[in-house]
C-alpha positions as CSV (number, residue, x, y, z in Angstrom):
1,M,-21.3,6.9,-41.4
2,G,-23.3,7.1,-44.7
3,F,-24.9,10.3,-43.7
4,L,-21.5,12.1,-43.7
5,K,-21.2,11.3,-47.4
6,K,-24.4,13.4,-48.1
7,L,-22.8,16.5,-46.5
8,S,-20.7,19.0,-48.3
9,P,-16.9,18.9,-47.5
10,K,-17.3,22.1,-45.5
11,D,-20.1,20.7,-43.4
12,S,-18.3,17.4,-42.9
13,M,-15.2,19.3,-41.6
14,I,-17.3,21.4,-39.2
15,G,-18.9,18.1,-37.9
16,V,-15.6,16.5,-37.4
17,I,-14.2,19.5,-35.5
18,L,-17.3,19.6,-33.3
19,C,-16.9,15.9,-32.5
20,I,-13.3,16.4,-31.6
21,V,-14.1,19.4,-29.3
22,L,-16.9,17.4,-27.7
23,L,-14.7,14.4,-27.0
24,A,-12.0,16.7,-25.7
25,V,-14.3,18.2,-23.1
26,L,-16.3,15.1,-22.3
27,P,-14.4,14.1,-19.2
28,F,-14.9,17.6,-17.7
29,I,-18.6,17.3,-18.4
30,A,-18.7,13.9,-16.8
31,K,-16.8,15.1,-13.8
32,E,-19.2,18.0,-13.3
33,L,-22.3,15.7,-13.6
34,G,-21.2,12.6,-11.7
35,G,-17.7,13.1,-10.3
36,T,-14.4,11.4,-11.1
37,T,-16.2,8.0,-11.0
38,W,-17.9,8.6,-14.3
39,V,-14.7,9.7,-15.9
40,R,-13.3,6.3,-14.9
41,I,-16.3,4.6,-16.3
42,I,-15.8,6.3,-19.6
43,D,-12.1,5.1,-19.5
44,M,-13.2,1.5,-19.1
45,A,-15.9,1.9,-21.8
46,L,-13.2,2.9,-24.3
47,L,-11.3,-0.3,-23.4
48,Y,-14.4,-2.4,-24.1
49,V,-14.8,-0.6,-27.4
50,M,-11.4,-1.9,-28.3
51,L,-12.3,-5.4,-27.1
52,A,-15.6,-5.4,-29.0
53,L,-13.9,-4.2,-32.2
54,G,-11.3,-7.0,-31.9
55,L,-14.0,-9.7,-31.4
56,N,-15.9,-8.2,-34.3
57,I,-13.1,-9.2,-36.6
58,V,-13.6,-12.8,-35.6
59,V,-17.4,-12.9,-35.2
60,G,-18.6,-10.1,-37.4
61,F,-16.2,-10.2,-40.3
62,A,-15.2,-13.8,-40.5
63,G,-18.3,-15.4,-38.9
64,L,-16.4,-17.5,-36.4
65,L,-18.1,-17.8,-33.0
66,D,-15.5,-17.2,-30.3
67,L,-16.6,-17.6,-26.6
68,G,-13.1,-17.5,-25.2
69,Y,-12.0,-14.0,-26.4
70,I,-11.3,-12.9,-22.9
71,A,-8.3,-15.2,-22.8
72,F,-6.4,-12.8,-25.1
73,Y,-7.3,-9.9,-22.9
74,A,-5.8,-11.8,-20.0
75,V,-2.6,-12.7,-21.9
76,G,-1.9,-9.0,-22.6
77,A,-2.7,-8.0,-19.1
78,Y,-0.4,-10.6,-17.5
79,M,2.4,-9.8,-19.9
80,V,2.4,-6.2,-18.8
81,A,1.9,-7.1,-15.1
82,L,5.0,-9.5,-15.1
83,L,7.3,-7.2,-17.0
84,S,6.4,-3.9,-15.4
85,S,6.3,-4.9,-11.7
86,S,8.6,-6.4,-9.1
87,H,6.7,-9.7,-9.0
88,L,9.3,-11.8,-10.9
89,S,12.1,-10.4,-8.7
90,D,10.2,-11.1,-5.5
91,N,9.5,-14.8,-6.4
92,F,12.4,-16.0,-8.6
93,A,16.1,-16.0,-7.5
94,F,17.4,-15.4,-11.0
95,F,15.4,-12.2,-11.5
96,H,16.2,-11.1,-7.9
97,Q,19.9,-11.5,-8.6
98,H,19.9,-9.6,-11.9
99,F,17.0,-7.2,-11.3
100,P,16.6,-6.7,-7.6
101,N,14.1,-3.9,-8.0
102,G,12.1,-5.6,-10.7
103,L,12.2,-5.6,-14.5
104,H,10.1,-2.4,-15.0
105,I,10.4,-2.5,-18.8
106,P,8.9,0.5,-20.5
107,L,5.3,-0.1,-21.5
108,L,6.0,1.1,-25.1
109,V,8.1,-2.1,-25.4
110,I,5.8,-4.3,-23.4
111,I,2.6,-3.5,-25.2
112,P,3.8,-4.7,-28.6
113,L,5.1,-7.8,-26.9
114,G,1.7,-8.4,-25.3
115,A,0.0,-7.8,-28.6
116,G,2.4,-10.3,-30.3
117,L,1.9,-12.9,-27.5
118,A,-1.9,-12.5,-27.8
119,A,-1.6,-13.0,-31.6
120,I,0.5,-16.1,-31.1
121,A,-2.2,-17.4,-28.7
122,G,-4.8,-16.6,-31.3
123,I,-2.9,-18.7,-33.8
124,M,-2.5,-21.5,-31.2
125,L,-6.3,-21.5,-30.7
126,G,-7.1,-21.3,-34.4
127,T,-4.7,-24.0,-35.8
128,P,-6.4,-27.1,-34.2
129,I,-9.9,-25.9,-34.8
130,L,-9.8,-24.9,-38.5
131,K,-12.3,-27.5,-39.5
132,L,-14.8,-26.8,-36.7
133,R,-17.8,-24.6,-37.1
134,G,-21.0,-23.6,-35.2
135,D,-21.6,-25.1,-31.8
136,Y,-18.4,-27.2,-31.8
137,L,-16.3,-24.1,-32.5
138,A,-18.0,-22.2,-29.7
139,L,-17.4,-25.1,-27.2
140,V,-13.7,-25.3,-28.0
141,T,-13.1,-21.5,-27.8
142,L,-15.1,-21.5,-24.5
143,G,-12.7,-24.2,-23.2
144,F,-9.7,-22.3,-24.3
145,G,-10.8,-19.2,-22.3
146,E,-11.4,-21.3,-19.2
147,I,-8.1,-23.0,-19.5
148,I,-6.3,-19.7,-19.5
149,R,-8.2,-18.5,-16.5
150,I,-7.5,-21.7,-14.6
151,F,-3.8,-21.5,-15.5
152,M,-3.7,-18.0,-14.0
153,N,-5.4,-19.2,-10.9
154,N,-3.1,-22.2,-10.4
155,L,0.3,-20.9,-11.4
156,G,0.6,-19.2,-8.1
157,K,2.2,-21.9,-6.0
158,N,5.0,-21.1,-3.7
159,E,7.6,-23.2,-5.6
160,F,6.6,-21.6,-8.9
161,N,4.7,-18.4,-8.3
162,L,4.3,-17.0,-11.8
163,T,0.9,-15.3,-11.5
164,N,0.4,-15.1,-7.7
165,G,-2.8,-17.1,-8.2
166,P,-6.1,-15.6,-7.0
167,R,-4.2,-13.0,-5.0
168,G,-3.3,-11.3,-8.3
169,I,-0.3,-9.0,-9.1
170,N,-0.2,-5.5,-7.9
171,R,2.2,-2.5,-8.1
172,I,2.1,-2.5,-11.9
173,D,3.8,0.5,-13.4
174,P,1.5,3.1,-15.1
175,V,1.9,4.2,-18.7
176,S,4.5,6.9,-19.1
177,V,4.4,9.4,-22.0
178,F,7.7,11.2,-22.7
179,G,8.8,10.1,-19.3
180,Y,5.7,11.4,-17.4
181,P,3.7,8.7,-15.6
182,L,0.0,9.1,-16.3
183,D,-0.9,8.2,-12.7
184,R,0.2,11.7,-11.6
185,T,-1.9,14.9,-11.8
186,L,-0.8,17.2,-14.6
187,T,-1.6,20.9,-14.4
188,I,-1.7,23.0,-17.6
189,G,-2.7,26.6,-17.4
190,G,-4.4,26.1,-14.0
191,V,-6.4,23.1,-15.3
192,Q,-5.7,19.9,-13.5
193,F,-5.7,16.6,-15.4
194,T,-5.9,13.7,-13.0
195,K,-5.1,10.1,-13.7
196,E,-8.5,9.4,-15.1
197,F,-8.3,12.3,-17.5
198,L,-4.9,11.4,-18.9
199,Y,-5.8,7.8,-19.4
200,Y,-9.1,8.9,-21.1
201,Y,-7.1,10.8,-23.8
202,L,-4.8,7.8,-24.2
203,F,-7.6,5.3,-24.5
204,L,-9.5,7.6,-26.9
205,I,-6.5,7.7,-29.2
206,L,-6.1,3.9,-29.1
207,A,-9.9,3.4,-29.7
208,A,-9.8,5.8,-32.7
209,L,-6.7,4.0,-34.0
210,T,-8.5,0.7,-33.6
211,I,-11.5,2.0,-35.5
212,F,-9.3,3.2,-38.3
213,V,-7.5,-0.1,-38.6
214,C,-10.8,-2.0,-38.6
215,Y,-12.1,0.1,-41.4
216,R,-9.0,-0.4,-43.4
217,L,-9.2,-4.2,-42.8
218,Q,-12.9,-4.3,-43.7
219,Y,-12.4,-2.8,-47.1
220,S,-9.2,-4.6,-47.9
221,R,-8.7,-7.8,-49.8
222,L,-8.4,-9.7,-46.6
223,G,-11.7,-8.1,-45.3
224,R,-13.5,-9.2,-48.4
225,A,-12.1,-12.7,-47.9
226,W,-13.4,-12.8,-44.4
227,M,-16.9,-11.8,-45.5
228,A,-16.9,-14.4,-48.2
229,L,-15.9,-16.9,-45.5
230,R,-18.7,-15.7,-43.3
231,E,-21.3,-16.2,-46.0
232,D,-20.2,-19.6,-47.3
233,D,-16.8,-21.1,-46.5
234,I,-17.2,-23.9,-49.1
235,A,-17.9,-21.3,-51.9
236,A,-15.0,-19.2,-50.6
237,K,-12.7,-22.1,-50.9
238,A,-14.0,-22.9,-54.4
239,M,-13.2,-19.3,-55.4
240,G,-9.6,-19.8,-54.5
241,I,-9.5,-18.2,-51.0
242,N,-7.0,-19.8,-48.7
243,V,-9.6,-20.6,-45.9
244,R,-6.9,-21.8,-43.5
245,N,-4.8,-18.7,-43.6
246,V,-7.8,-16.4,-43.6
247,K,-9.2,-18.0,-40.4
248,L,-5.8,-17.8,-38.7
249,L,-5.4,-14.2,-39.6
250,A,-8.9,-13.5,-38.2
251,F,-8.0,-15.1,-34.9
252,S,-4.6,-13.5,-34.6
253,L,-5.6,-10.0,-35.5
254,G,-8.6,-10.1,-33.3
255,A,-6.5,-11.4,-30.4
256,T,-4.0,-8.5,-31.0
257,F,-6.6,-5.9,-30.1
258,G,-7.5,-7.9,-27.0
259,G,-3.8,-8.1,-26.0
260,V,-3.4,-4.3,-26.3
261,A,-6.6,-3.6,-24.4
262,G,-5.5,-6.1,-21.6
263,G,-2.1,-4.3,-21.3
264,M,-3.8,-1.0,-21.0
265,F,-6.2,-2.4,-18.4
266,A,-3.3,-3.7,-16.2
267,A,-1.4,-0.4,-16.4
268,F,-4.6,1.6,-15.6
269,Q,-5.7,-0.5,-12.7
270,G,-2.3,-1.2,-11.2
271,F,-3.6,-4.6,-10.2
272,I,-5.0,-7.7,-12.0
273,S,-6.3,-11.1,-10.8
274,P,-8.0,-14.0,-12.6
275,E,-11.4,-12.7,-11.5
276,S,-11.2,-10.0,-14.1
277,F,-11.1,-12.6,-16.9
278,S,-14.1,-14.8,-16.2
279,F,-16.3,-16.5,-18.9
280,M,-19.0,-13.9,-18.3
281,E,-16.6,-11.2,-19.6
282,S,-16.4,-13.0,-22.9
283,I,-20.2,-13.2,-23.0
284,V,-20.5,-9.5,-22.3
285,I,-18.1,-8.6,-25.1
286,L,-19.9,-11.0,-27.5
287,T,-23.2,-9.4,-26.5
288,M,-21.8,-5.9,-27.3
289,V,-21.0,-7.1,-30.9
290,V,-24.4,-8.8,-31.4
291,L,-26.4,-6.0,-29.8
292,G,-24.7,-3.2,-31.8
293,G,-24.7,-5.0,-35.2
294,M,-22.3,-7.7,-36.2
295,G,-19.9,-6.7,-38.9
296,H,-20.8,-3.0,-38.7
297,I,-18.1,-1.0,-37.0
298,P,-20.2,2.0,-35.8
299,G,-22.8,-0.4,-34.5
300,V,-20.2,-2.4,-32.6
301,V,-18.9,0.8,-31.0
302,L,-22.5,1.8,-30.1
303,G,-23.2,-1.6,-28.7
304,A,-20.1,-1.5,-26.5
305,L,-20.9,2.0,-25.1
306,V,-24.6,1.2,-24.5
307,L,-23.9,-2.2,-22.8
308,Y,-21.2,-0.8,-20.6
309,F,-22.9,2.5,-19.6
310,L,-26.4,1.1,-19.0
311,P,-25.5,-1.2,-16.1
312,E,-23.4,1.7,-14.5
313,F,-26.3,4.1,-15.0
314,L,-28.7,1.6,-13.3
315,R,-26.2,1.1,-10.5
316,F,-26.6,4.8,-9.5
317,T,-30.3,5.2,-10.2
318,V,-32.1,2.0,-9.2
319,E,-31.9,2.5,-5.4
320,P,-32.9,6.2,-5.4
321,M,-35.8,5.3,-7.8
322,Q,-37.1,2.6,-5.4
323,K,-36.9,4.9,-2.4
324,A,-38.6,7.7,-4.3
325,M,-41.5,5.5,-5.5
326,F,-42.0,3.2,-2.5
327,G,-40.2,4.9,0.3
328,K,-38.0,1.9,0.9
329,L,-35.8,-0.6,-0.8
330,L,-38.0,-3.5,-2.0
331,I,-35.6,-5.4,-4.3
332,D,-31.9,-5.7,-3.9
333,T,-30.2,-3.2,-6.2
334,A,-27.9,-5.7,-7.9
335,I,-30.7,-8.1,-8.7
336,L,-33.1,-5.4,-10.0
337,R,-30.2,-3.9,-12.1
338,Q,-29.6,-7.2,-13.8
339,L,-33.4,-7.7,-14.4
340,I,-33.8,-4.3,-16.0
341,L,-30.6,-4.8,-18.1
342,G,-31.8,-8.3,-19.3
343,L,-35.3,-6.9,-20.1
344,C,-33.7,-4.1,-22.1
345,M,-31.6,-6.6,-24.1
346,V,-34.6,-8.8,-24.8
347,L,-36.6,-5.8,-26.0
348,I,-33.8,-4.7,-28.3
349,M,-33.4,-8.2,-29.8
350,L,-37.2,-8.4,-30.4
351,F,-37.6,-5.0,-32.1
352,R,-34.0,-4.7,-33.5
353,P,-33.0,-8.3,-34.3
354,K,-30.1,-7.2,-36.4
355,G,-28.7,-4.9,-33.7
356,L,-29.1,-1.3,-32.8
357,W,-27.1,-0.1,-35.9
358,P,-26.9,-3.0,-38.3
359,T,-25.0,-3.0,-41.6
360,P,-27.1,-1.0,-44.1
361,E,-28.6,-3.1,-46.8
362,R,-27.5,-2.3,-50.4
363,N,-30.3,-3.4,-52.7
364,D,-29.5,-3.8,-56.4
365,K,-31.6,-1.8,-58.9
366,K,-34.6,-3.7,-60.3
367,D,-34.5,-4.7,-63.9
368,E,-37.2,-2.2,-64.8
369,D,-35.1,0.7,-63.3
370,I,-32.1,-0.5,-65.3
371,K,-34.2,-0.7,-68.5
372,N,-35.6,2.8,-67.9
373,S,-32.1,4.2,-67.3
374,V,-30.8,2.6,-70.5
375,A,-33.8,3.8,-72.5
376,S,-33.4,7.3,-71.3
377,K,-29.9,7.6,-72.6
378,P,-29.7,9.2,-76.1
379,T,-28.5,6.9,-78.9
380,K,-25.5,8.0,-80.9
381,V,-26.0,8.4,-84.6
382,A,-23.1,7.3,-86.7
């Protein structure tokens, strides 16, 4: 974002307006080029931007390696699924007696609850592992993520069917804005906005809000404490920083963004199952942060978009490319897609080890430059 500071206020305003117009018409362009499928892909990419920014608070700002971040995504998703569907009424007598048609609580109430529950889960994870670091911290967070997924799989027994197990929960209510559900087509001035379009604008607003909050956090007193903790936790403690509270805030705030994204995912899909919250999802989100540039918000956004769009692009191009070059399909599309994706990531890490868009380095002036600047100043005569 530094290049914007070099522009005049007028040019900056023109650039912002052009970006807003481009983002507003982006789903229409995507639909013309690749159909509604690509609009849906953009929707999911925006959710992963939110997830990557949330994990960036823990990994990029505070320097705490978290391999179980997907657990918070699952907590938010299941909170929305349980409170905005008929699942509890179908499986528990108490809810069936008092809410025969299901709870169907408005999502504007559920999403804050899901974010709060995810934050509590972040505190629960962070409290017992405050003194861990490095590989041990990574192993514990990995185990936490797997525990949540296993719970979702096993809390689907007939006598206590809370999550419906591997079968998942369906018929989840969509998001409603001013009473209008976003799963319906909206026509304005002859232009039709389908479900994918409406969710795109909602996710775009949430992603922009997430970026704004992350910027405010980064340059706040708490953000500076996170960065001090990342560089050297012992020195940070010696400087008077409450390392315990700072770590817990990193876990809880990062988890909050994951919970909100999970709730949006459940409402958008209308169905969730434990398969959507596997360990590989945590690795993908962590890779987005590292690939883009840890601790640098624009880089994290870029990494999330590249790492989500590249596999989808290869999904649609690998098979036609093989048939055009060899006349037949030589290698399975899924295998070749993963090979190309892995090769691209290896090349990026070799040539851009700090990420695609790392934090710009701010070098201090050399002593000679300082002396010259001081010498050039006129001396005052009494």
